Backbone as a printed PyTorch tensor [residue, N CA C, xyz], in Angstrom:
tensor([[[-61.4520,  -8.1370, -19.5660],
         [-60.1230,  -7.7020, -19.9620],
         [-59.4670,  -6.9860, -18.7850]],

        [[-58.2170,  -7.3330, -18.5290],
         [-57.4820,  -6.7480, -17.4030],
         [-56.2690,  -5.9790, -17.9100]],

        [[-55.8570,  -5.0200, -17.1200],
         [-54.5370,  -4.4340, -17.3050],
         [-53.5700,  -5.3240, -16.5520]],

        [[-52.4510,  -5.6390, -17.1820],
         [-51.4810,  -6.5650, -16.5930],
         [-50.0950,  -5.9490, -16.6590]],

        [[-49.3670,  -6.0310, -15.5440],
         [-47.9580,  -5.6280, -15.4960],
         [-47.1080,  -6.8760, -15.3770]],

        [[-46.1410,  -7.0300, -16.2740],
         [-45.2130,  -8.1600, -16.2430],
         [-43.8720,  -7.6990, -15.6930]],

        [[-43.3550,  -8.4710, -14.7310],
         [-42.0480,  -8.1910, -14.1420],
         [-41.0940,  -9.3340, -14.4730]],

        [[-39.9740,  -9.0070, -15.0600],
         [-39.0260, -10.0020, -15.5600],
         [-38.1970, -10.6250, -14.4420]],

        [[-37.5620, -11.7320, -14.7930],
         [-36.6520, -12.4160, -13.8730],
         [-35.3420, -11.6450, -13.7690]],

        [[-34.4260, -12.1680, -12.9900],
         [-33.1040, -11.5610, -12.8420],
         [-32.3590, -11.5360, -14.1820]],

        [[-32.8110, -12.3590, -15.1380],
         [-32.1620, -12.4160, -16.4470],
         [-32.6000, -11.2860, -17.3740]],

        [[-33.5920, -10.5010, -16.9850],
         [-34.0750,  -9.4050, -17.8240],
         [-35.2500,  -9.8260, -18.6900]],

        [[-35.6110,  -8.9550, -19.6230],
         [-36.7700,  -9.2000, -20.4810],
         [-36.3490, -10.1340, -21.6240]],

        [[-36.3410, -11.4180, -21.2880],
         [-35.9660, -12.4700, -22.2450],
         [-37.1650, -12.8120, -23.1360]],

        [[-36.9330, -13.6890, -24.1380],
         [-38.0420, -14.0870, -25.0120],
         [-39.2590, -14.6540, -24.2720]],

        [[-39.0410, -15.3210, -23.1570],
         [-40.1750, -15.8630, -22.4110],
         [-41.1060, -14.7820, -21.8910]],

        [[-40.5590, -13.6180, -21.5510],
         [-41.3890, -12.5050, -21.0960],
         [-42.1570, -11.9230, -22.2820]],

        [[-41.4710, -11.7830, -23.4270],
         [-42.1530, -11.3150, -24.6400],
         [-43.2770, -12.2770, -25.0170]],

        [[-43.0020, -13.5860, -24.9520],
         [-44.0240, -14.5830, -25.2720],
         [-45.2180, -14.4730, -24.3270]],

        [[-44.9460, -14.2260, -23.0530],
         [-46.0270, -14.0510, -22.0770],
         [-46.8800, -12.8440, -22.4430]],

        [[-46.2380, -11.7450, -22.8100],
         [-46.9800, -10.5370, -23.1830],
         [-47.8630, -10.7910, -24.3980]],

        [[-47.3280, -11.5030, -25.3840],
         [-48.1060, -11.8130, -26.5900],
         [-49.2960, -12.6940, -26.2460]],

        [[-49.0690, -13.6970, -25.4370],
         [-50.1330, -14.6270, -25.0490],
         [-51.2510, -13.8930, -24.2970]],

        [[-50.8680, -13.0400, -23.3630],
         [-51.8590, -12.2920, -22.5790],
         [-52.6090, -11.2870, -23.4440]],

        [[-51.9030, -10.6180, -24.3430],
         [-52.5540,  -9.6630, -25.2420],
         [-53.5270, -10.3780, -26.1810]],

        [[-53.1530, -11.5660, -26.6470],
         [-54.0320, -12.3390, -27.5290],
         [-55.3270, -12.7360, -26.8260]],

        [[-55.2740, -12.8110, -25.4870],
         [-56.4770, -13.1230, -24.7050],
         [-57.2900, -11.8590, -24.4070]],

        [[-56.8510, -10.7200, -24.9410],
         [-57.6080,  -9.4790, -24.7960],
         [-57.1490,  -8.5500, -23.6960]],

        [[-56.0680,  -8.8780, -23.0260],
         [-55.5870,  -8.0310, -21.9300],
         [-54.6550,  -6.9390, -22.4470]],

        [[-54.5900,  -5.8610, -21.7060],
         [-53.6390,  -4.7800, -21.9850],
         [-52.3990,  -5.0410, -21.1360]],

        [[-51.2540,  -5.2070, -21.7850],
         [-50.0480,  -5.6630, -21.0870],
         [-48.9740,  -4.5790, -21.0810]],

        [[-48.4160,  -4.3600, -19.9110],
         [-47.2620,  -3.4800, -19.7480],
         [-46.1080,  -4.3350, -19.2490]],

        [[-45.0170,  -4.3550, -19.9950],
         [-43.8200,  -5.0740, -19.5550],
         [-42.8820,  -4.0640, -18.9080]],

        [[-42.6070,  -4.2860, -17.6390],
         [-41.7480,  -3.3700, -16.8890],
         [-40.2980,  -3.8490, -17.0430]],

        [[-39.4740,  -3.0290, -17.6880],
         [-38.0680,  -3.3800, -17.9080],
         [-37.2100,  -2.5990, -16.9130]],

        [[-36.8370,  -3.2620, -15.8320],
         [-36.0460,  -2.6070, -14.7920],
         [-34.5650,  -2.5110, -15.1600]],

        [[-34.1700,  -3.1400, -16.2590],
         [-32.7620,  -3.1730, -16.6630],
         [-32.4630,  -2.2870, -17.8730]],

        [[-33.4390,  -1.5490, -18.3630],
         [-33.2350,  -0.6950, -19.5430],
         [-32.6550,  -1.4700, -20.7220]],

        [[-33.2090,  -2.6410, -20.9690],
         [-32.8280,  -3.4200, -22.1460],
         [-31.7480,  -4.4580, -21.9380]],

        [[-31.0610,  -4.4690, -20.8230],
         [-30.0240,  -5.4770, -20.5750],
         [-30.6630,  -6.8410, -20.3760]],

        [[-30.0830,  -7.8640, -20.9810],
         [-30.5810,  -9.2380, -20.8840],
         [-29.3840, -10.1510, -20.6400]],

        [[-29.6140, -11.2020, -19.8590],
         [-28.5290, -12.1130, -19.4860],
         [-28.9160, -13.5600, -19.7940]],

        [[-27.8800, -14.3840, -19.9970],
         [-28.0590, -15.8270, -20.1600],
         [-27.6000, -16.5880, -18.9290]],

        [[-26.8400, -15.9260, -18.0630],
         [-26.2260, -16.5630, -16.9110],
         [-26.7870, -15.9640, -15.6150]],

        [[-27.2670, -16.8300, -14.7200],
         [-27.8710, -16.3480, -13.4700],
         [-26.8690, -15.6120, -12.5780]],

        [[-25.6490, -16.1120, -12.5060],
         [-24.6570, -15.4720, -11.6310],
         [-24.3120, -14.0760, -12.1220]],

        [[-24.0950, -13.9550, -13.4110],
         [-23.7940, -12.6360, -13.9860],
         [-24.9890, -11.6890, -13.7970]],

        [[-26.1940, -12.1950, -14.0310],
         [-27.4010, -11.3780, -13.8850],
         [-27.5890, -10.9270, -12.4440]],

        [[-27.3520, -11.8260, -11.5000],
         [-27.4900, -11.4790, -10.0890],
         [-26.4900, -10.3880,  -9.7000]],

        [[-25.2750, -10.5100, -10.2060],
         [-24.2720,  -9.4820,  -9.9530],
         [-24.7110,  -8.1220, -10.4850]],

        [[-25.2920,  -8.1230, -11.6750],
         [-25.7830,  -6.8750, -12.2550],
         [-26.9090,  -6.2900, -11.3980]],

        [[-27.8550,  -7.1330, -10.9970],
         [-28.9740,  -6.6670, -10.1600],
         [-28.4540,  -6.0830,  -8.8500]],

        [[-27.4420,  -6.7070,  -8.2850],
         [-26.8940,  -6.2220,  -7.0220],
         [-26.1890,  -4.8780,  -7.1770]],

        [[-25.6400,  -4.6070,  -8.3650],
         [-25.0220,  -3.2920,  -8.5780],
         [-26.0750,  -2.1900,  -8.6060]],

        [[-27.2810,  -2.5230,  -9.0780],
         [-28.3840,  -1.5540,  -9.0470],
         [-28.9090,  -1.4390,  -7.6190]],

        [[-29.0530,  -2.5910,  -6.9620],
         [-29.5850,  -2.6480,  -5.6020],
         [-31.0740,  -2.9460,  -5.6200]],

        [[-31.5030,  -3.8080,  -4.7180],
         [-32.9170,  -4.2110,  -4.7120],
         [-33.8660,  -3.0850,  -4.3210]],

        [[-33.4990,  -2.1680,  -3.4150],
         [-34.4000,  -1.0260,  -3.1800],
         [-34.6190,  -0.1960,  -4.4520]],

        [[-33.5560,   0.0070,  -5.2290],
         [-33.6990,   0.7630,  -6.4830],
         [-34.5390,  -0.0150,  -7.4880]],

        [[-34.3680,  -1.3350,  -7.5300],
         [-35.1790,  -2.1430,  -8.4400],
         [-36.6520,  -2.0990,  -8.0420]],

        [[-36.9360,  -2.1060,  -6.7520],
         [-38.3280,  -2.0150,  -6.3030],
         [-38.9130,  -0.6510,  -6.6760]],

        [[-38.1160,   0.3930,  -6.5740],
         [-38.5790,   1.7180,  -6.9870],
         [-38.8580,   1.7370,  -8.4890]],

        [[-37.9870,   1.1090,  -9.2720],
         [-38.2180,   1.0360, -10.7120],
         [-39.4920,   0.2490, -11.0290]],

        [[-39.7650,  -0.7810, -10.2440],
         [-40.9890,  -1.5520, -10.4350],
         [-42.2120,  -0.6630, -10.2180]],

        [[-42.1900,   0.1260,  -9.1490],
         [-43.3100,   1.0490,  -8.8740],
         [-43.4480,   2.0920,  -9.9760]],

        [[-42.3310,   2.6390, -10.4130],
         [-42.3750,   3.6460, -11.4770],
         [-42.9260,   3.0440, -12.7690]],

        [[-42.6470,   1.7700, -12.9950],
         [-43.1040,   1.1100, -14.2180],
         [-44.6030,   0.9030, -14.3030]],

        [[-45.2980,   1.0160, -13.1630],
         [-46.7510,   0.8230, -13.1710],
         [-47.5030,   2.1120, -12.8390]],

        [[-46.8020,   3.2370, -12.7940],
         [-47.4490,   4.5040, -12.4300],
         [-48.6480,   4.8250, -13.3120]],

        [[-48.5620,   4.5280, -14.5960],
         [-49.6370,   4.8910, -15.5290],
         [-50.8100,   3.9120, -15.5020]],

        [[-50.6610,   2.7820, -14.8240],
         [-51.7340,   1.7830, -14.8120],
         [-52.8080,   2.1590, -13.7930]],

        [[-54.0660,   1.8870, -14.1360],
         [-55.1380,   2.1620, -13.1800],
         [-55.1250,   1.1230, -12.0630]],

        [[-55.6810,   1.4990, -10.9090],
         [-55.8300,   0.5190,  -9.8330],
         [-56.6080,  -0.6880, -10.3480]],

        [[-56.3000,  -1.8490,  -9.7790],
         [-56.9740,  -3.0780, -10.1750],
         [-56.2230,  -3.9000, -11.2020]],

        [[-55.0320,  -3.4570, -11.6120],
         [-54.2580,  -4.2520, -12.5670],
         [-53.7520,  -5.5310, -11.9030]],

        [[-53.3830,  -6.4990, -12.7350],
         [-52.8170,  -7.7630, -12.2600],
         [-51.3020,  -7.6770, -12.3910]],

        [[-50.5920,  -8.0080, -11.3340],
         [-49.1250,  -8.0170, -11.3390],
         [-48.6470,  -9.4500, -11.5030]],

        [[-47.8570,  -9.6990, -12.5500],
         [-47.3240, -11.0340, -12.8230],
         [-45.8030, -10.9530, -12.8060]],

        [[-45.1790, -11.7830, -11.9800],
         [-43.7220, -11.7530, -11.8880],
         [-43.1070, -13.1200, -12.0860]],

        [[-41.9880, -13.1380, -12.7930],
         [-41.2100, -14.3460, -13.0270],
         [-39.9570, -14.3010, -12.1660]],

        [[-39.7630, -15.3140, -11.3180],
         [-38.5680, -15.4280, -10.4880],
         [-38.3690, -14.1490,  -9.6650]],

        [[-37.2700, -13.4440,  -9.8590],
         [-37.0230, -12.1960,  -9.1400],
         [-38.1860, -11.2150,  -9.3220]],

        [[-38.8090, -11.2800, -10.4690],
         [-39.9700, -10.4290, -10.7210],
         [-41.1390, -10.7520,  -9.8150]],

        [[-41.1550, -11.9680,  -9.2480],
         [-42.1930, -12.3000,  -8.2770],
         [-42.1100, -11.3960,  -7.0570]],

        [[-40.8920, -11.1780,  -6.5620],
         [-40.7090, -10.2750,  -5.4360],
         [-41.1290,  -8.8560,  -5.7910]],

        [[-40.8650,  -8.4610,  -7.0420],
         [-41.2750,  -7.1240,  -7.4910],
         [-42.7920,  -7.0250,  -7.5570]],

        [[-43.4450,  -8.0720,  -8.0630],
         [-44.9090,  -8.0830,  -8.1350],
         [-45.5120,  -8.0340,  -6.7310]],

        [[-44.9180,  -8.7890,  -5.8050],
         [-45.3840,  -8.7450,  -4.4160],
         [-45.2710,  -7.3280,  -3.8580]],

        [[-44.1090,  -6.7210,  -4.0360],
         [-43.8860,  -5.3860,  -3.5010],
         [-44.8940,  -4.3920,  -4.0720]],

        [[-45.0620,  -4.4140,  -5.3850],
         [-46.0060,  -3.4970,  -6.0260],
         [-47.4140,  -3.7070,  -5.4730]],

        [[-47.7910,  -4.9630,  -5.2340],
         [-49.1290,  -5.2640,  -4.7090],
         [-49.3320,  -4.7230,  -3.2960]],

        [[-48.2560,  -4.4880,  -2.5780],
         [-48.3870,  -3.9220,  -1.2280],
         [-48.3790,  -2.3980,  -1.2430]],

        [[-48.0710,  -1.8210,  -2.4110],
         [-47.9970,  -0.3670,  -2.5340],
         [-49.1280,   0.2240,  -3.3670]],

        [[-49.7550,  -0.6060,  -4.2020],
         [-50.8300,  -0.1810,  -5.0900],
         [-52.0150,  -1.1190,  -4.9030]],

        [[-53.1990,  -0.6590,  -5.2710],
         [-54.3930,  -1.5110,  -5.2420],
         [-54.4100,  -2.3410,  -6.5180]],

        [[-54.0970,  -3.6270,  -6.3920],
         [-54.0630,  -4.5040,  -7.5590],
         [-55.2250,  -5.4870,  -7.5060]],

        [[-55.5660,  -6.0390,  -8.6680],
         [-56.6540,  -6.9980,  -8.7480],
         [-56.2270,  -8.4180,  -8.4590]],

        [[-54.9230,  -8.6600,  -8.4810],
         [-54.3920,  -9.9850,  -8.2120],
         [-52.9220, -10.0450,  -8.5410]],

        [[-52.2890, -11.1200,  -8.0730],
         [-50.8530, -11.3060,  -8.2650],
         [-50.6020, -12.7410,  -8.6990]],

        [[-49.7570, -12.9080,  -9.7170],
         [-49.3210, -14.2260, -10.1780],
         [-47.8090, -14.2860, -10.0240]],

        [[-47.3450, -15.3140,  -9.3230],
         [-45.9200, -15.4860,  -9.0580],
         [-45.4510, -16.7820,  -9.7090]],

        [[-44.6340, -16.6540, -10.7330],
         [-44.1150, -17.8030, -11.4580],
         [-42.6560, -18.0090, -11.0720]],

        [[-42.4020, -19.0220, -10.2820],
         [-41.0410, -19.3850,  -9.8620],
         [-40.3720, -18.3160,  -9.0210]],

        [[-41.1590, -17.5900,  -8.2380],
         [-40.5590, -16.5740,  -7.3850],
         [-41.5000, -16.0740,  -6.3110]],

        [[-41.1370, -16.3200,  -5.0550],
         [-41.8710, -15.7660,  -3.9210],
         [-40.8630, -15.2900,  -2.8850]],

        [[-41.2800, -14.3220,  -2.1040],
         [-40.4630, -13.8470,  -0.9920],
         [-41.3450, -13.7370,   0.2470]],

        [[-40.8000, -14.0460,   1.4150],
         [-41.5180, -13.7050,   2.6440],
         [-41.6820, -12.1810,   2.6970]],

        [[-42.8050, -11.7180,   3.1990],
         [-43.0600, -10.2730,   3.2140],
         [-41.9930,  -9.4960,   3.9690]],

        [[-41.4170, -10.0840,   4.9990],
         [-40.3780,  -9.3910,   5.7590],
         [-39.1880,  -9.0200,   4.8830]],

        [[-38.9280,  -9.8080,   3.8290],
         [-37.7900,  -9.5230,   2.9500],
         [-38.0040,  -8.2780,   2.1030]],

        [[-39.2690,  -7.8750,   1.9400],
         [-39.5450,  -6.6370,   1.2090],
         [-40.0340,  -5.5470,   2.1730]],

        [[-39.7770,  -5.7810,   3.4640],
         [-40.0630,  -4.8030,   4.5170],
         [-41.5470,  -4.4490,   4.5930]],

        [[-42.3870,  -5.5070,   4.4910],
         [-43.8370,  -5.3430,   4.5590],
         [-44.3500,  -6.2170,   5.6940]],

        [[-45.2890,  -5.6930,   6.4770],
         [-45.7970,  -6.4260,   7.6340],
         [-46.9510,  -7.3550,   7.3170]],

        [[-47.8230,  -6.9700,   6.3630],
         [-49.0190,  -7.7760,   6.1010],
         [-49.4080,  -7.6870,   4.6270]],

        [[-49.9990,  -8.7660,   4.1270],
         [-50.5080,  -8.7980,   2.7570],
         [-51.7830,  -7.9550,   2.6990]],

        [[-52.0130,  -7.2530,   1.5810],
         [-53.2280,  -6.4530,   1.4800],
         [-54.4900,  -7.3240,   1.4860]],

        [[-55.4370,  -6.9620,   2.3210],
         [-56.6650,  -7.7520,   2.4860],
         [-57.3720,  -7.9540,   1.1550]],

        [[-57.7590,  -9.1980,   0.9070],
         [-58.5650,  -9.5190,  -0.2610],
         [-57.8240,  -9.6250,  -1.5770]],

        [[-56.5100,  -9.4240,  -1.6070],
         [-55.7590,  -9.4800,  -2.8720],
         [-55.3720, -10.9220,  -3.1800]],

        [[-55.9800, -11.5230,  -4.2250],
         [-55.7310, -12.9320,  -4.5250],
         [-54.3620, -13.1720,  -5.1510]],

        [[-53.8700, -14.3820,  -4.9480],
         [-52.5320, -14.7560,  -5.4210],
         [-52.5640, -16.1530,  -6.0290]],

        [[-51.8150, -16.3080,  -7.1080],
         [-51.4810, -17.6270,  -7.6560],
         [-49.9700, -17.7810,  -7.5850]],

        [[-49.5050, -18.9680,  -7.1470],
         [-48.0810, -19.2920,  -7.0930],
         [-47.8420, -20.5230,  -7.9530]],

        [[-46.8160, -20.4750,  -8.7990],
         [-46.4780, -21.5850,  -9.7000],
         [-44.9910, -21.9050,  -9.5640]],

        [[-44.6810, -23.1720,  -9.3030],
         [-43.2750, -23.6050,  -9.1720],
         [-43.1070, -25.0230,  -9.7140]],

        [[-41.9440, -25.2890, -10.3180],
         [-41.5410, -26.6730, -10.5860],
         [-41.1060, -27.2940,  -9.2570]],

        [[-41.4540, -28.5410,  -9.0600],
         [-41.1660, -29.2160,  -7.7940],
         [-39.6790, -29.2380,  -7.4560]],

        [[-38.8500, -29.4620,  -8.4660],
         [-37.4100, -29.5770,  -8.2220],
         [-36.6280, -28.3640,  -8.7290]],

        [[-37.2850, -27.2290,  -8.7940],
         [-36.6290, -25.9750,  -9.1570],
         [-35.4710, -25.7380,  -8.1870]],

        [[-34.2380, -25.5930,  -8.6880],
         [-33.0980, -25.4100,  -7.7820],
         [-33.1380, -24.0970,  -7.0120]],

        [[-33.9660, -23.1540,  -7.4510],
         [-34.0620, -21.8670,  -6.7570],
         [-35.2680, -21.8040,  -5.8160]],

        [[-36.0280, -22.8720,  -5.7670],
         [-37.2280, -22.8940,  -4.9290],
         [-36.8440, -23.0030,  -3.4560]],

        [[-37.4360, -22.1660,  -2.6560],
         [-37.2710, -22.2500,  -1.1990],
         [-38.6710, -22.4280,  -0.6230]],

        [[-38.9760, -23.6570,  -0.2590],
         [-40.3270, -23.9760,   0.1810],
         [-40.7500, -23.1410,   1.3850]],

        [[-39.8080, -22.8350,   2.2680],
         [-40.1660, -22.0280,   3.4370],
         [-40.6100, -20.6190,   3.0200]],

        [[-40.0800, -20.1070,   1.9070],
         [-40.5090, -18.8020,   1.4070],
         [-41.9140, -18.8930,   0.8220]],

        [[-42.1640, -19.9750,   0.0830],
         [-43.5090, -20.1990,  -0.4750],
         [-44.5150, -20.2830,   0.6700]],

        [[-44.1910, -21.1090,   1.6700],
         [-45.1030, -21.2990,   2.8020],
         [-45.3440, -19.9950,   3.5510]],

        [[-44.3100, -19.1940,   3.7060],
         [-44.4480, -17.9190,   4.4060],
         [-45.4040, -16.9930,   3.6650]],

        [[-45.2160, -16.8710,   2.3600],
         [-46.0970, -15.9810,   1.5990],
         [-47.5290, -16.5080,   1.6010]],

        [[-47.7010, -17.8010,   1.3620],
         [-49.0480, -18.3850,   1.3680],
         [-49.7190, -18.1190,   2.7110]],

        [[-48.9960, -18.2900,   3.8070],
         [-49.5400, -18.0160,   5.1300],
         [-49.9400, -16.5620,   5.3040]],

        [[-49.1430, -15.6340,   4.7620],
         [-49.4580, -14.2080,   4.8550],
         [-50.7170, -13.8680,   4.0720]],

        [[-50.8510, -14.4660,   2.8930],
         [-52.0350, -14.2070,   2.0680],
         [-53.2810, -14.7710,   2.7550]],

        [[-53.1640, -15.9790,   3.2780],
         [-54.2950, -16.5900,   3.9920],
         [-54.6710, -15.7730,   5.2280]],

        [[-53.6660, -15.2650,   5.9440],
         [-53.9350, -14.4580,   7.1430],
         [-54.6630, -13.1650,   6.7950]],

        [[-54.4920, -12.6850,   5.5580],
         [-55.1710, -11.4700,   5.1050],
         [-56.5730, -11.7690,   4.5860]],

        [[-56.9640, -13.0390,   4.6370],
         [-58.2880, -13.4170,   4.1660],
         [-58.4290, -13.3930,   2.6560]],

        [[-57.3080, -13.5230,   1.9550],
         [-57.3260, -13.4800,   0.4930],
         [-57.2060, -14.8850,  -0.0850]],

        [[-57.7960, -15.1130,  -1.2450],
         [-57.6520, -16.4140,  -1.8890],
         [-56.2220, -16.6230,  -2.3710]],

        [[-55.7220, -17.8390,  -2.2090],
         [-54.3860, -18.1740,  -2.7020],
         [-54.4070, -19.5890,  -3.2570]],

        [[-53.7900, -19.7420,  -4.4230],
         [-53.6240, -21.0500,  -5.0490],
         [-52.1350, -21.2720,  -5.2630]],

        [[-51.6450, -22.4390,  -4.8760],
         [-50.2360, -22.7770,  -5.0900],
         [-50.1910, -24.0360,  -5.9330]],

        [[-49.5610, -23.9400,  -7.1020],
         [-49.5000, -25.0440,  -8.0460],
         [-48.0630, -25.5370,  -8.1920]],

        [[-47.9040, -26.8430,  -8.1490],
         [-46.6110, -27.4840,  -8.3760],
         [-46.6270, -28.1930,  -9.7180]],

        [[-45.4730, -28.1960, -10.3850],
         [-45.3190, -28.8130, -11.6970],
         [-44.1400, -29.7740, -11.6430]],

        [[-44.1950, -30.8520, -12.4110],
         [-43.0490, -31.7680, -12.4250],
         [-41.8370, -31.0840, -13.0600]],

        [[-40.6570, -31.5540, -12.6890],
         [-39.4540, -31.0620, -13.3450],
         [-38.5890, -30.1970, -12.4620]],

        [[-37.4640, -29.7650, -13.0630],
         [-36.4760, -28.9960, -12.3260],
         [-36.2280, -27.6220, -12.9300]],

        [[-36.9610, -27.2790, -13.9800],
         [-36.7380, -25.9910, -14.6290],
         [-37.1870, -24.8250, -13.7700]],

        [[-36.3520, -23.8100, -13.6890],
         [-36.7120, -22.6160, -12.9280],
         [-37.6780, -21.7610, -13.7600]],

        [[-37.2190, -21.2580, -14.8750],
         [-38.0830, -20.4860, -15.7750],
         [-38.6540, -21.4300, -16.8320]],

        [[-39.5110, -22.3320, -16.3730],
         [-39.9690, -23.4300, -17.2380],
         [-40.9730, -22.9890, -18.3040]],

        [[-41.3760, -21.7250, -18.3020],
         [-42.2640, -21.2330, -19.3620],
         [-41.4880, -20.5800, -20.4980]],

        [[-40.1830, -20.4540, -20.3730],
         [-39.3650, -19.7320, -21.3560],
         [-38.7160, -20.7100, -22.3340]],

        [[-39.2660, -20.7820, -23.5430],
         [-38.7650, -21.7190, -24.5570],
         [-37.3410, -21.3900, -24.9990]],

        [[-36.8640, -20.1640, -24.7280],
         [-35.4950, -19.8090, -25.1160],
         [-34.4610, -20.3590, -24.1340]],

        [[-34.9230, -21.0320, -23.0780],
         [-34.0350, -21.6730, -22.1010],
         [-34.2890, -23.1810, -22.1640]],

        [[-33.7110, -23.8720, -23.1450],
         [-34.0630, -25.2780, -23.3760],
         [-33.7770, -26.2120, -22.2030]],

        [[-32.8110, -25.8710, -21.3520],
         [-32.5240, -26.7190, -20.1960],
         [-33.5740, -26.5750, -19.0900]],

        [[-34.3990, -25.5470, -19.1860],
         [-35.4050, -25.2820, -18.1570],
         [-36.8340, -25.4460, -18.6620]],

        [[-37.0460, -25.2100, -19.9370],
         [-38.3870, -25.1730, -20.5250],
         [-39.0800, -26.5260, -20.4500]],

        [[-40.3500, -26.4850, -20.0710],
         [-41.1860, -27.6860, -20.0560],
         [-42.5080, -27.3150, -20.7260]],

        [[-42.6900, -27.7230, -21.9870],
         [-43.8670, -27.2590, -22.7290],
         [-45.2080, -27.6610, -22.1120]],

        [[-45.3210, -28.8660, -21.5810],
         [-46.6170, -29.2620, -21.0150],
         [-46.9040, -28.5080, -19.7250]],

        [[-45.9010, -28.3260, -18.8850],
         [-46.0990, -27.5530, -17.6590],
         [-46.3890, -26.0920, -17.9840]],

        [[-45.7000, -25.5560, -19.0000],
         [-45.9350, -24.1650, -19.3940],
         [-47.3740, -23.9740, -19.8570]],

        [[-47.8670, -24.9030, -20.6620],
         [-49.2500, -24.7810, -21.1450],
         [-50.2490, -24.8450, -20.0010]],

        [[-50.0150, -25.7280, -19.0410],
         [-50.9160, -25.8210, -17.8930],
         [-50.8620, -24.5420, -17.0590]],

        [[-49.6580, -24.0130, -16.8460],
         [-49.5330, -22.7520, -16.1240],
         [-50.3400, -21.6710, -16.8200]],

        [[-50.1860, -21.5260, -18.1450],
         [-50.8760, -20.4490, -18.8490],
         [-52.3780, -20.6450, -18.8400]],

        [[-52.8520, -21.8680, -18.8740],
         [-54.2930, -22.1100, -18.7620],
         [-54.8060, -21.5610, -17.4300]],

        [[-54.0740, -21.8360, -16.3640],
         [-54.4660, -21.3650, -15.0280],
         [-54.3380, -19.8470, -14.9010]],

        [[-53.2690, -19.2860, -15.4480],
         [-53.0650, -17.8430, -15.3570],
         [-54.1360, -17.1020, -16.1610]],

        [[-54.4470, -17.5820, -17.3410],
         [-55.4700, -16.9090, -18.1490],
         [-56.8310, -16.9540, -17.4720]],

        [[-57.1560, -18.0650, -16.8160],
         [-58.4140, -18.1400, -16.0800],
         [-58.4140, -17.1480, -14.9170]],

        [[-57.2900, -17.0450, -14.2290],
         [-57.1520, -16.1050, -13.1100],
         [-57.3480, -14.6690, -13.6130]],

        [[-56.6920, -14.3220, -14.7030],
         [-56.7780, -12.9530, -15.2340],
         [-58.1730, -12.6410, -15.7540]],

        [[-58.8370, -13.6350, -16.3200],
         [-60.1870, -13.4220, -16.8460],
         [-61.1760, -13.0640, -15.7650]],

        [[-60.8840, -13.4600, -14.5370],
         [-61.7690, -13.1660, -13.4090],
         [-61.5360, -11.7960, -12.7880]],

        [[-60.5570, -11.0550, -13.2760],
         [-60.2200,  -9.7710, -12.6420],
         [-60.9430,  -8.6330, -13.3090]]])
């Protein structure tokens, strides 16, 4: 059983994040959902991005750290989209047992970090035709993790959905890809 911190996408704590928490808790994990928006939720990426920018990404990263203060070292950080960058940042500031990035990676330089923490394993999950996917960012992070001597797995899924695990986003949701992602994530968490 692991302690797990969930970081939401730019859209906020949508039903897909709640579903993730339920799924992880049902597998025996203790789950903390970090709400950096104090309950605000969006349906539109442009509007959500504008809201996030009014808070500012340094402030959001601080909120991410504050959201995991009560967790013991060794927790697993799981981030969706924008939350992937938050999970990465937290993993460079705290001793975590692993990081799962679903549809969101950033080069370490974008979060003002020079190197990935040695030995911290990572899983990356993306739809192949995700319109928000930047392969050079994925490659940069994977290279940083490998350079730190840490295990890294990068999984690609068919389709174009960005938040393809969120059933409340019917234009993005892919049930078979979501199930495969969760099978892999649960195995990853079980090893922590």
